[in-house]
C-alpha positions in Angstrom: 134.7 189.0 -167.6 136.1 190.9 -170.5 136.7 194.3 -169.7 138.7 196.1 -166.8 136.9 195.8 -163.3 137.3 197.4 -160.0 139.6 195.7 -157.7 137.8 194.2 -154.7 140.8 195.4 -152.3 139.7 199.1 -153.4 136.3 198.4 -152.4 137.4 196.8 -149.2 139.5 200.0 -148.6 136.5 202.1 -149.3 134.2 200.6 -146.9 137.0 200.2 -144.1 137.2 204.4 -144.8 133.2 204.5 -144.2 133.5 202.7 -141.0 136.7 204.7 -139.8 134.9 208.2 -140.7 131.5 207.0 -139.0 133.7 205.8 -135.5 135.6 209.1 -135.6 132.3 210.9 -135.4 131.1 208.7 -132.8 134.1 209.0 -130.9 134.1 213.0 -131.1 130.2 212.6 -129.6 132.0 211.3 -126.4 132.0 207.6 -127.2 134.8 205.4 -126.5 136.9 203.8 -129.3 135.5 200.2 -128.9 131.5 201.3 -128.7 132.3 203.9 -131.6 133.4 200.8 -133.8 130.6 198.7 -132.9 127.9 201.3 -133.3 129.7 202.3 -136.9 129.5 198.8 -138.2 125.7 198.3 -136.9 124.8 201.7 -138.7 126.6 200.5 -142.0 125.0 197.0 -141.8 126.4 193.4 -142.9 129.9 194.1 -144.5 130.4 190.3 -145.9 126.9 190.8 -147.7 128.4 194.1 -149.2 131.3 192.4 -150.2 129.7 189.4 -151.4 127.2 191.7 -153.7 130.2 193.6 -154.8 131.7 190.6 -156.0 128.7 189.2 -157.8 128.1 192.5 -159.8 131.6 192.3 -161.1 130.9 188.7 -162.8 128.6 186.5 -164.3 127.0 184.3 -161.5 126.3 181.3 -164.0 129.8 181.5 -165.3 131.2 181.2 -161.6 128.9 178.2 -160.9 129.8 176.5 -164.0 133.5 176.9 -163.7 133.1 175.6 -160.2 131.0 172.4 -161.8 133.6 172.1 -164.4 136.1 172.3 -161.9 134.5 169.6 -159.5 133.9 167.5 -162.6 137.9 167.3 -163.1 138.5 166.4 -159.8 135.8 163.5 -159.7 137.4 162.1 -162.8 140.7 162.3 -161.2 139.4 160.1 -158.4 137.8 157.7 -160.9 140.4 157.8 -164.0 138.9 154.0 -165.1 135.7 155.5 -165.4 136.4 158.8 -166.9 138.7 156.9 -169.5 135.6 154.2 -170.6 133.1 156.8 -170.6 135.5 159.3 -173.0 136.2 156.1 -175.4 132.7 155.3 -175.2 131.5 158.9 -176.6 134.3 159.2 -178.9 133.6 155.9 -180.6 129.7 156.8 -180.7 130.1 160.5 -181.6 132.8 159.7 -184.0 131.3 157.1 -185.8 127.8 159.1 -185.9 129.5 162.1 -187.3 131.6 160.1 -190.0 128.2 158.7 -191.5 126.7 162.2 -191.0 129.1 164.0 -193.0 128.1 161.4 -195.9 124.6 162.0 -195.5 124.8 165.8 -195.2 126.8 165.8 -198.7 124.8 163.3 -200.3 121.4 164.1 -199.0 121.3 167.3 -197.4 123.7 169.4 -198.7 121.9 171.4 -201.4 123.2 171.2 -205.3 126.3 173.3 -205.7 124.3 175.5 -208.2 122.7 179.0 -207.7 119.0 178.5 -206.3 119.0 174.9 -206.4 115.6 174.3 -205.1 114.3 175.3 -208.7 116.5 172.6 -210.8 114.2 169.7 -211.5 114.4 166.6 -213.8 111.2 165.9 -216.2 110.7 162.5 -216.3 108.4 160.8 -218.7 106.4 157.6 -218.5 104.1 155.3 -219.9 102.6 153.5 -217.2 99.7 152.0 -219.4 102.2 149.8 -221.1 104.5 149.4 -218.0 107.3 151.9 -219.5 109.0 154.1 -217.1 111.7 156.8 -217.6 111.4 156.8 -221.1 113.0 159.8 -222.1 112.0 162.8 -224.4 111.7 163.6 -228.4 112.9 166.3 -229.7 109.4 168.0 -230.5 108.3 167.1 -227.0 111.4 169.1 -225.8 110.5 172.1 -227.6 106.9 172.2 -226.3 108.4 172.3 -222.8 110.8 174.9 -224.0 107.9 177.0 -225.2 105.4 176.1 -222.4 105.6 178.9 -220.1 106.1 176.4 -217.4 109.9 176.8 -216.9 112.5 179.5 -217.5 114.8 177.0 -219.3 114.5 173.1 -220.3 117.6 171.2 -221.6 118.0 167.5 -222.5 121.3 165.7 -221.2 122.5 162.8 -223.3 125.6 161.5 -221.9 128.0 159.5 -224.6 131.4 158.2 -224.9 133.6 159.6 -227.4 137.0 159.4 -229.4 138.9 162.3 -228.9 142.2 161.8 -231.3 144.8 164.4 -232.6 147.0 163.6 -228.9 149.5 161.1 -228.8 147.1 158.5 -228.9 143.4 158.3 -229.2 141.6 158.7 -225.8 138.1 157.9 -224.7 136.3 161.2 -223.1 132.9 161.5 -221.3 130.9 163.6 -223.6 127.7 165.4 -222.9 125.5 166.6 -225.5 123.4 169.1 -224.3 121.1 172.0 -225.3 122.8 175.6 -225.8 120.9 176.9 -222.5 122.5 174.0 -220.6 124.8 176.2 -218.6 122.2 178.8 -218.4 119.8 176.3 -216.6 122.4 175.4 -214.1 123.3 178.7 -213.4 127.2 178.4 -213.7 129.9 180.0 -216.0 133.2 178.7 -217.3 136.5 179.8 -215.6 138.1 180.4 -218.9 136.3 181.7 -222.0 132.5 181.4 -222.4 129.5 179.0 -222.4 127.2 178.3 -225.3 125.1 181.1 -226.6 121.7 179.9 -224.9 119.5 180.8 -227.9 121.6 179.3 -230.7 118.9 176.7 -232.1 120.6 175.9 -235.4 120.7 172.5 -236.9 123.0 169.9 -235.8 125.9 170.5 -233.3 127.5 173.9 -232.7 131.2 173.4 -233.8 132.4 174.5 -230.4 132.7 172.8 -226.7 133.2 173.5 -223.5 135.7 171.4 -221.5 136.6 170.4 -218.0 139.2 171.5 -216.0 140.7 168.2 -215.7 140.8 167.8 -219.6 142.4 171.2 -219.9 145.2 170.0 -217.6 145.4 166.5 -218.3 145.6 166.8 -222.2 146.8 170.5 -222.6 148.9 171.2 -219.8 146.8 173.9 -218.6 148.1 176.2 -221.3 146.9 179.8 -221.2 146.1 179.9 -224.8 143.3 177.3 -224.5 140.5 179.3 -226.4 142.8 179.2 -229.4 142.7 175.2 -229.3 140.7 172.9 -231.2 139.9 169.1 -230.4 138.6 166.3 -232.5 135.8 164.3 -231.3 134.6 161.2 -233.9 136.6 162.9 -236.7 134.9 166.4 -236.3 136.9 169.2 -235.4 135.4 171.4 -232.6 137.0 174.8 -231.2 137.2 175.3 -227.5 135.6 178.1 -226.1 135.5 177.7 -222.7 136.9 175.9 -219.6 134.7 174.7 -216.4 136.1 175.7 -212.7 137.8 172.6 -211.2 135.1 172.1 -208.5 132.4 172.1 -211.0 130.7 168.4 -211.5 127.4 168.2 -213.6 124.4 166.7 -211.9 124.3 163.0 -213.5 122.8 160.0 -212.5 125.7 157.5 -212.7 129.7 158.2 -211.6 130.4 158.5 -215.5 127.9 161.2 -216.0 129.3 163.2 -213.0 132.7 163.1 -214.3 131.9 164.7 -217.9 135.2 165.9 -219.8 133.4 167.8 -222.8 130.2 169.5 -223.3 129.0 170.1 -226.9 125.4 171.7 -227.6 123.0 170.6 -230.2 118.9 171.6 -231.0 118.8 167.9 -231.1 117.7 168.0 -234.9 120.1 167.7 -238.0 122.9 165.9 -238.9 123.7 163.4 -237.7 120.3 163.0 -235.7 117.7 163.9 -238.5 116.1 167.0 -239.8 112.4 165.9 -238.5 112.8 163.8 -235.5 109.0 162.0 -234.8 107.3 162.4 -231.5 107.7 158.9 -230.5 111.4 158.9 -231.2 112.4 159.6 -227.6 116.3 159.4 -228.2 116.9 162.0 -225.4 117.3 160.0 -222.1 116.8 162.9 -219.4 116.0 166.8 -219.1 116.7 169.2 -217.1 114.5 172.3 -216.1 114.6 175.4 -213.9 111.3 176.5 -212.5 110.3 180.4 -212.7 111.7 181.9 -209.5 109.2 181.8 -206.7 107.0 178.8 -208.4 106.7 175.6 -206.5 107.2 172.2 -207.6 103.9 171.8 -207.0 102.3 174.4 -208.8 104.9 173.8 -211.5 103.4 170.0 -211.5 99.6 171.4 -211.9 100.6 173.4 -214.8 102.5 170.6 -216.4 99.5 168.3 -215.9 97.4 170.4 -217.8 100.1 170.9 -220.5 100.0 167.2 -220.9 96.5 166.7 -221.3 96.7 169.4 -224.1 99.5 167.8 -226.2 97.6 164.5 -226.0 94.5 166.1 -227.4 96.5 167.8 -229.9 98.4 165.0 -230.9 96.3 161.6 -230.5 97.9 159.3 -232.8 101.2 159.7 -231.1 99.7 159.6 -227.7 97.2 156.8 -227.6 95.0 156.8 -224.6 96.0 153.3 -223.4 99.7 154.3 -223.3 98.6 157.0 -220.3 101.7 159.1 -221.3 102.4 161.8 -218.4 105.4 164.2 -216.9 106.0 164.4 -213.6 108.9 166.6 -211.9 111.5 165.2 -209.6 113.9 167.4 -207.7 117.3 167.1 -209.1 119.0 166.4 -205.9 116.8 163.1 -205.8 117.7 162.3 -209.4 121.7 162.5 -208.5 121.2 160.4 -205.5 119.4 157.4 -206.7 118.8 154.4 -204.6 121.8 155.6 -202.2 119.2 157.3 -199.6 117.9 154.2 -198.2 121.3 152.6 -197.2 122.8 155.9 -196.0 119.6 156.6 -193.5 119.9 152.9 -192.5 123.6 153.1 -191.6 122.9 156.2 -189.9 120.0 154.9 -187.7 122.4 152.1 -187.1 125.1 154.3 -185.6 122.4 156.7 -183.7 121.2 153.4 -181.9 124.8 152.4 -181.3 125.4 155.9 -179.6 122.2 155.9 -177.6 123.2 152.0 -176.2 126.5 153.9 -175.4 124.6 156.6 -173.6 122.6 154.0 -171.9 125.6 152.2 -170.7 127.5 155.5 -169.4 123.8 156.2 -167.5 124.1 153.0 -165.9 127.5 153.6 -164.5 126.5 157.1 -163.4 123.5 155.8 -161.6 125.8 153.3 -159.6 128.2 156.2 -158.8 125.4 158.6 -157.8 124.1 156.0 -155.2 127.3 155.8 -153.7 127.1 159.7 -153.5 123.9 159.9 -151.8 125.3 161.3 -148.5 127.5 163.7 -150.5 124.1 165.1 -152.3 122.4 165.3 -148.8 125.1 167.2 -147.3 125.2 169.5 -150.2 121.3 169.9 -149.9 121.3 170.5 -146.0 123.9 173.2 -146.3 121.4 175.2 -148.7 122.2 173.8 -152.1 119.0 173.7 -154.2 117.7 171.1 -156.3 118.3 173.1 -159.6 121.7 173.4 -158.3 122.1 170.1 -157.8 120.7 168.8 -161.0 122.8 171.5 -162.8 126.1 170.4 -161.3 125.6 166.8 -162.2 124.6 167.7 -165.7 127.7 169.9 -166.1 129.8 166.7 -165.1 127.9 164.4 -167.6 128.0 167.1 -170.4 131.7 167.9 -169.8 132.4 164.2 -170.0 130.6 164.1 -173.4 132.3 166.8 -174.8 136.0 165.7 -174.3 134.7 162.3 -175.5 133.3 164.0 -178.4 136.2 166.1 -179.1 138.3 163.0 -178.9 136.0 161.6 -181.5 136.0 164.5 -184.0 139.7 164.6 -183.8 140.3 161.0 -184.8 137.5 161.7 -187.9 139.5 164.6 -188.7 142.9 162.8 -188.7 141.7 159.4 -190.4 139.0 161.5 -193.0 141.1 160.2 -196.1 140.9 156.7 -194.8 137.4 156.8 -194.3 136.6 158.2 -197.7 138.7 155.6 -199.3 136.1 152.9 -197.9 133.1 154.8 -199.2 132.3 152.9 -202.8 133.3 155.2 -205.5 130.0 155.4 -207.4 128.5 157.1 -204.3 127.1 160.4 -205.8 128.7 163.7 -204.8 131.5 162.1 -203.1 133.8 165.1 -203.5 131.5 167.1 -201.8 132.2 165.1 -198.2 133.8 167.8 -196.1 133.8 168.7 -192.4 132.0 172.0 -192.9 129.9 174.1 -190.2 126.7 171.9 -190.5 128.9 168.7 -189.7 130.7 170.6 -186.9 127.4 171.7 -185.3 125.7 168.1 -185.7 128.6 166.9 -183.6 128.2 169.6 -181.1 124.6 169.0 -181.1 124.9 165.1 -180.8 127.7 165.4 -178.3 125.6 167.9 -175.6 122.6 165.8 -176.2 124.4 162.5 -175.5 125.7 164.3 -172.3 122.4 165.3 -171.3 120.8 162.0 -172.2 123.1 159.8 -170.0 123.4 162.6 -167.3 119.6 163.0 -166.7 118.3 160.0 -164.8 121.2 160.8 -162.1 120.7 164.3 -162.0 116.7 164.0 -161.4 117.2 160.8 -158.8 119.8 163.0 -157.0 117.3 166.3 -156.8 114.2 164.0 -155.6 116.1 162.2 -152.6 115.2 162.2 -148.8 117.7 164.6 -147.3 116.8 163.2 -143.8 116.5 159.8 -144.6 120.1 159.7 -146.6 121.7 161.3 -143.8 120.5 158.7 -141.3 121.3 155.8 -143.7 124.2 153.8 -143.7 124.0 153.7 -147.6 122.8 150.1 -147.6 119.0 150.4 -149.3 118.4 154.0 -149.1 115.5 155.1 -151.1 117.5 156.7 -153.4 119.1 153.6 -154.2 116.3 151.6 -154.7 115.1 154.2 -157.1 118.3 154.3 -159.0 118.2 150.2 -159.2 114.5 150.4 -160.7 116.0 153.0 -163.5 119.2 150.9 -164.1 117.1 147.8 -164.8 114.7 149.6 -166.9 118.1 150.9 -168.8 119.3 147.6 -169.2 115.8 146.4 -170.6 116.0 149.4 -173.2 119.9 148.8 -174.0 118.8 144.9 -175.0 115.9 146.0 -177.1 117.9 148.4 -179.1 120.5 145.6 -179.4 117.9 143.3 -180.7 116.8 145.7 -183.3 120.3 146.3 -184.7 121.3 142.7 -184.6 118.3 141.8 -186.5 118.9 144.7 -189.2 122.3 143.1 -189.5 121.1 139.4 -189.7 118.4 140.2 -192.6 121.2 142.0 -194.6 123.8 139.6 -194.1 121.5 137.0 -195.1 120.4 139.2 -198.3 124.2 139.6 -198.9 125.0 136.0 -198.5 122.0 134.9 -200.7 123.1 137.3 -203.6 126.6 136.1 -203.2 125.9 132.4 -203.8 123.2 133.0 -206.2 123.1 131.4 -209.4 124.3 133.9 -211.9 123.3 132.1 -215.1 126.9 133.0 -216.4 130.6 132.2 -215.7 132.6 135.5 -214.7 135.8 133.5 -213.9 138.9 134.2 -215.9 136.9 136.6 -218.4 138.0 140.2 -219.1 136.2 142.7 -220.8 137.9 146.0 -222.6 136.0 148.7 -224.1 136.0 150.3 -227.5 134.0 152.7 -229.4 133.6 153.2 -233.2 133.1 156.8 -234.4 130.0 158.6 -235.1 130.8 161.6 -237.2 128.1 164.3 -237.9 128.8 163.9 -241.4 127.5 160.2 -241.7 128.9 160.0 -245.4 132.2 159.8 -244.2 131.4 157.3 -241.5 133.8 154.1 -242.1 131.4 152.0 -240.0 128.1 153.2 -241.6 127.0 150.0 -242.6 127.0 146.2 -241.3 129.0 145.3 -244.1 131.8 148.0 -243.2 131.5 147.2 -239.6 131.7 143.1 -239.8 135.1 142.9 -241.0 136.4 145.0 -238.3 134.7 142.7 -235.7 136.0 139.5 -237.4 139.7 140.5 -237.5 139.8 141.7 -233.9 138.2 138.3 -232.7 141.0 136.8 -235.0 143.9 138.5 -233.6 142.4 138.4 -230.0 142.4 134.8 -230.1 146.0 134.6 -230.7 146.9 136.9 -227.5 148.8 135.0 -224.9 146.7 132.9 -222.4 143.4 133.7 -224.3 141.5 130.6 -225.2 138.3 132.3 -226.4 137.2 135.7 -227.5 133.7 137.5 -228.2 132.5 140.7 -229.0 129.4 142.8 -227.9 127.8 146.0 -227.4 129.0 147.3 -224.4 125.4 146.9 -222.5 126.0 143.1 -222.8 128.6 143.2 -219.9 127.0 141.7 -216.8 126.3 143.9 -214.1 128.2 147.2 -215.6 125.5 149.6 -215.6 128.2 152.1 -216.4 128.3 150.7 -219.6 124.5 151.0 -220.6 124.3 151.3 -224.5 121.6 149.8 -226.5 119.7 148.8 -223.2 116.6 149.6 -224.2 114.7 149.8 -227.5 110.9 149.8 -228.5 109.8 146.2 -229.9 107.2 145.6 -232.3 105.6 142.2 -232.3 104.2 140.7 -235.7 100.3 140.6 -235.3 100.1 143.3 -232.5 99.9 146.4 -234.0 102.6 148.6 -235.6 102.6 151.9 -233.7 106.0 152.0 -232.1 104.4 154.6 -229.7 102.5 151.6 -228.2 105.4 149.2 -228.3 107.0 147.8 -225.1 110.5 148.8 -224.2 112.9 145.9 -223.9 116.5 145.3 -222.6 118.8 144.5 -225.6 122.3 143.7 -226.7 124.3 143.1 -229.8 126.6 140.0 -229.5 129.2 137.8 -231.8 128.0 134.0 -231.8 130.8 133.3 -229.3 129.2 135.3 -226.7 127.1 132.7 -225.1 129.7 130.0 -225.0 132.3 132.3 -223.6 130.2 133.5 -220.8 128.7 130.0 -220.2 125.1 130.5 -220.8 123.2 127.9 -221.3 121.0 127.7 -224.6 117.4 126.0 -223.5 115.9 125.6 -226.9 116.3 126.6 -230.4 120.0 127.3 -231.9 122.5 130.4 -231.1 123.8 132.5 -233.5 126.3 131.3 -236.3 128.9 133.2 -238.4 126.5 133.0 -241.1 124.0 135.0 -239.5 125.2 137.9 -241.1 123.7 140.8 -243.5 123.0 138.8 -246.4 121.0 136.3 -244.1 117.7 137.3 -242.7 117.8 139.0 -239.0 117.7 136.6 -236.4 117.6 137.3 -232.6 117.9 135.2 -229.4 115.9 135.9 -226.4 115.9 134.7 -222.7 113.3 132.9 -220.8 111.9 135.9 -219.3 111.1 137.7 -222.5 109.6 134.5 -223.6 107.1 134.2 -220.7 106.3 137.8 -220.8 105.6 138.2 -224.3 104.5 134.6 -225.5 103.2 133.0 -222.4 101.0 130.7 -224.2 103.0 130.3 -227.5 106.2 129.1 -228.8 108.8 132.2 -228.9 110.7 130.3 -231.6 109.7 131.4 -235.1 107.7 134.5 -233.9 108.6 137.8 -235.5 109.6 141.0 -234.0 111.0 144.5 -235.3 113.5 146.3 -233.2 112.8 150.0 -234.1 116.5 150.9 -233.9 117.3 147.9 -236.4 116.6 147.9 -240.0 113.1 147.9 -240.9 113.0 144.3 -241.6 111.3 141.5 -239.4 113.4 139.6 -236.9 112.8 136.1 -236.5 113.3 134.6 -232.8 115.4 131.4 -233.5 116.8 130.4 -229.6 115.9 131.0 -226.2 118.9 131.0 -223.3 118.4 130.6 -219.8 118.0 133.7 -217.5 121.1 135.2 -216.2 121.6 137.9 -213.7 123.2 140.5 -216.2 121.4 143.2 -215.1 121.2 143.2 -211.5 122.2 140.4 -209.1 118.8 140.6 -206.9 116.8 140.2 -210.2 117.2 137.4 -212.7 114.0 137.8 -214.6 114.7 140.9 -217.0 113.5 140.2 -220.4 116.6 140.5 -222.8 116.8 140.3 -226.6 120.0 139.7 -228.1 120.7 140.6 -231.9 123.5 139.2 -234.1 126.6 141.6 -234.2 127.0 140.7 -237.9 123.5 142.1 -238.5 122.9 145.1 -236.3 125.5 147.9 -235.5 126.6 148.9 -232.3 129.1 151.7 -231.6 129.7 151.0 -228.1 131.9 147.7 -228.2 133.4 145.2 -225.4 135.9 142.7 -226.2 135.4 139.5 -224.0 138.8 137.4 -223.8 138.4 134.2 -221.6 141.4 132.3 -220.3 144.8 132.7 -218.2 145.0 136.8 -219.3 147.3 138.9 -217.5 145.5 141.8 -216.0 148.4 144.0 -216.1 149.8 143.5 -219.8 146.5 142.3 -221.7 144.8 145.5 -221.8 147.8 147.1 -223.3 148.3 144.3 -225.8 144.7 144.6 -226.8 145.0 148.4 -227.4 147.7 147.6 -229.7 145.9 145.0 -231.6 142.7 147.2 -231.9 144.9 150.5 -233.2 146.9 148.2 -235.4 143.6 147.7 -237.1 142.2 151.6 -236.6 144.5 153.9 -235.2 141.8 156.4 -234.3 139.9 154.1 -231.8 140.5 154.3 -227.9 140.4 151.2 -225.9 139.8 151.6 -222.1 137.8 150.2 -219.3 139.3 146.7 -218.9 137.9 144.8 -216.0 137.8 141.2 -214.9 134.1 140.2 -214.6 134.8 138.9 -211.2 135.7 142.2 -209.9 132.6 143.7 -211.7 130.3 141.2 -210.0 131.7 142.3 -206.5 131.6 145.7 -207.5 127.8 145.4 -208.3 127.4 144.5 -204.3 129.3 147.5 -203.1 126.2 149.3 -201.8 124.9 146.4 -200.1 128.2 145.4 -198.8 128.8 148.7 -197.5 125.4 148.7 -195.6 125.9 145.1 -194.3 129.5 145.8 -193.0 128.7 149.1 -191.2 125.6 147.5 -189.8 127.0 144.4 -188.8 129.9 146.4 -186.9 127.5 148.3 -185.0 125.4 145.2 -184.1 128.6 143.8 -182.6 129.4 147.2 -180.8 125.9 146.9 -179.3 126.1 143.3 -178.6 129.3 144.1 -176.4 127.9 147.0 -174.8 124.6 145.3 -173.8 126.5 142.3 -172.2 128.7 145.1 -170.5 125.5 146.7 -169.4 123.8 143.9 -167.9 126.9 142.8 -166.2 127.3 145.9 -164.7 123.8 146.2 -163.4 124.0 142.6 -161.6 127.5 143.3 -160.4 126.4 146.3 -158.8 123.2 144.5 -157.4 125.6 141.9 -156.0 127.8 144.5 -154.4 124.9 146.1 -153.0 123.1 143.1 -151.4 126.5 142.0 -149.9 124.8 142.1 -146.6 121.8 140.4 -147.4 123.5 137.3 -149.0 125.9 137.0 -146.1 122.7 136.7 -143.7 121.2 134.3 -146.2 124.4 132.1 -146.3 124.5 132.5 -142.3 120.9 131.1 -142.0 121.7 128.1 -144.3 121.0 129.2 -148.0 122.8 126.8 -150.5 124.5 127.7 -153.5 121.9 126.4 -155.9 119.6 129.0 -154.1 121.9 132.1 -154.3 122.4 131.4 -158.1 118.9 131.2 -158.8 118.2 134.4 -156.7 120.8 136.3 -158.8 120.5 134.6 -162.1 116.9 134.8 -162.2 116.8 138.6 -161.8 119.2 138.7 -164.5 117.1 136.2 -166.7 114.3 138.4 -166.1 115.6 141.4 -167.7 117.2 139.6 -170.4 113.8 138.1 -171.4 111.9 141.5 -171.0 114.3 143.2 -173.0 114.5 140.7 -175.5 110.7 140.4 -176.1 110.6 144.3 -176.4 113.5 144.1 -178.9 111.6 141.5 -181.2 108.5 143.5 -181.3 110.6 146.8 -182.4 112.6 144.5 -184.8 109.6 143.3 -186.5 108.5 147.1 -187.2 111.7 148.2 -188.4 112.5 145.2 -190.4 109.3 145.9 -192.6 110.5 149.4 -193.3 113.8 147.5 -194.6 111.7 145.2 -197.1 113.1 146.8 -200.3 116.5 146.3 -199.3 116.5 142.3 -198.6 116.8 139.6 -201.5 115.6 135.9 -200.6 114.8 136.8 -197.1 111.4 138.0 -195.6 111.7 140.7 -193.2 110.2 138.7 -190.5 112.2 135.8 -191.3 112.2 133.3 -188.3 115.6 131.8 -188.3 117.3 135.5 -188.1 114.7 136.5 -185.3 115.6 133.0 -183.4 119.2 133.1 -183.9 119.9 136.9 -183.0 117.7 136.6 -179.8 119.3 133.2 -179.0 122.8 134.7 -179.6 122.0 138.0 -177.3 120.2 135.9 -174.9 123.4 133.5 -174.2 125.7 136.5 -174.4 123.4 137.9 -171.7 123.1 135.1 -169.6 127.0 134.8 -169.4 126.9 138.1 -168.2 124.6 137.3 -165.7 126.3 134.2 -164.7 129.7 135.9 -163.7 128.2 138.1 -161.0 126.4 135.1 -159.9 129.0 133.3 -159.3 131.0 136.0 -157.7 128.0 136.2 -155.2 128.7 132.6 -154.2 132.2 133.5 -153.3 130.9 136.4 -150.5 132.2 135.4 -147.1 129.4 135.6 -144.5 131.7 136.7 -141.7 133.2 139.5 -143.8 129.9 140.5 -144.8 128.5 140.5 -141.5 131.8 142.2 -140.0 130.4 145.6 -139.8 127.3 144.5 -137.5 
């Protein structure tokens, strides 16, 4: 094929020369010229066979046959352009959609983390299952024990925080990741400019040097080449820049904010501002990343870690009481980054795969109908010597070529619309920047395309290879055995198509009902006309220079901000709270969990339950419309000079005081001053943590008695979403010009964003379900329409013998109804199995919800029966004279 070959004319001339020499020799022996020529040909043998063998020796036979089949397929498409266009569009939609979803799955779930040897990276997760506390974080002594345990190469805590970047034209908020000096050694990455931290530098406090992101380098410093001579000021502390990370480096974070870090600062997690001797039960570090020794599996490391945990618990029994059952386990770092997205993406991928399969079934039905009309053609080919394999190969080549053209069209559309499709994906999706059309995706698209072509071409090909040649040649095409066999296969395909459609529609129905229930769930607060804007007070390493060090220093700032905020145009009321009090904004978690001691139930903080909590001003409950059930809310007089008080929600009251009155009970929040806090009120449960859960125990402390560095300013009224954030920025910086103001959001948008993942699943599966419904209707219509066409002669005889309209309608309609009933019954059984696997994604609806199952089967049944009715009506219009004219 790809090198210079001998000319066939030259080969023919050589044969002719042989024949001529032999004929001349025989002529010399006395034969006449004609007899000599004939004898020479007999001696030489079959010339045509020699030429054919020469031709085959110069080529790849399979390539010749393939090219012949491809050319024949193209000619067949020209004869049936309508069929070719519909099939190509079906495959383009199916393959394009499947590949589009797979690009997201590949980047998020399958593609390894972009670090050297990513399989060795794990998250170390600590739990206290004995007191129902999970993912509680690590303390500094526990981290040091792990670092020297011999189980890992390196272990680094990671602690994300928002920080104040000053010294620029105006203060800015930056994402700061506090890490151990060995952080970049754990990940195996290096800065593009400068250096990382010395991995063995475990001095007290923070190292006064930072590594910054490529984005901050370009955004704040204009990409200047002398960046390593520059410094930045974070929370009034001056840090020297020693490195700039590459633009494609993204840290492995759990939340979108943690994946967009601007600054990395190194600390040993002891010394100012943390403290010189952190206790074991002060688990301030929320997460830790470790790298396993080369060649050590995660299972082997987990066994070593279990032995390590047992040793530590024996060594420090007072810090690890038996009833808490403190334990550590390893989770692949990739799973930590992905979080709960895996389930939604796999559901969407399964849904689009079902749509592709339904499309293949539809094309297979059409090909079977065409194969029936080509019965005599296949019989003639076999009679002329074509073997069964050759015939099957030809038909599979036709179907695969059709699929490849459709797949190429779908892939081309995906390439052109890539940016538009990416914008449809929720921005919180992990590793969104990794979504690309790489070789893995292209290989998947090719494999899917070829597999789809084989799937919808296999049934017609096998049927053509099994037909009775003699019977097909004698038959007039009305009722050959091949045609009857094809009809049975087509009915089976329609049943399969209906069953798959039921599965998809039930899944979409359950997700839709869950979404609507969440959308109309009673929130327990009123998000309308409320804007939240965030700021952060400084937290300097030297706490003695912190001008907001005490409540007495912070409270005047809060009161002044509230006073000026109420005077802003359109503002009717204002409140301030810790950022964790922003409903449903999980990126703003600050004081979201803390140990809580309950009076009379022990004083060991290692056994204290972890509870969600926030710090709020007295106006918070009124502004958000949260109902006070009993007791009282905070007042402006609940300040540093008054006894500490707290308000709890109903869920906390039921959880921790099921048989007692919570009001008047005393608790100690260990991050607050050491005095006991009195519960003075109970508010109704609100869906502030998650829309699908209203019963999360929450405790609220007064902002005039408990400090919080991360603050949210709440404004209610006719606020201007475009101008109010700038007004608030000017307001806050007129009081303290070092504070950043950022993160403005309307609470209605926050509530909507919290549904982004569920909305994506519902919309995608719903769209695929509608597509499946249409394809199923077309499939059953095609089968019955073909059946009516094939039985035209029979129907003409029945009409001629006196069959009435009702009898004909019942005959055709009954066959369609039987297919529909079988498909629906099969689909309901399959959907019942699939829906149970979706239970974790549902809210307010059972996996086997009768209303959903009945609604889906009813809708699909009506659509399918309408599709049956159209061919049945067509059968009534058959003229018996025309139907019998051929006889």
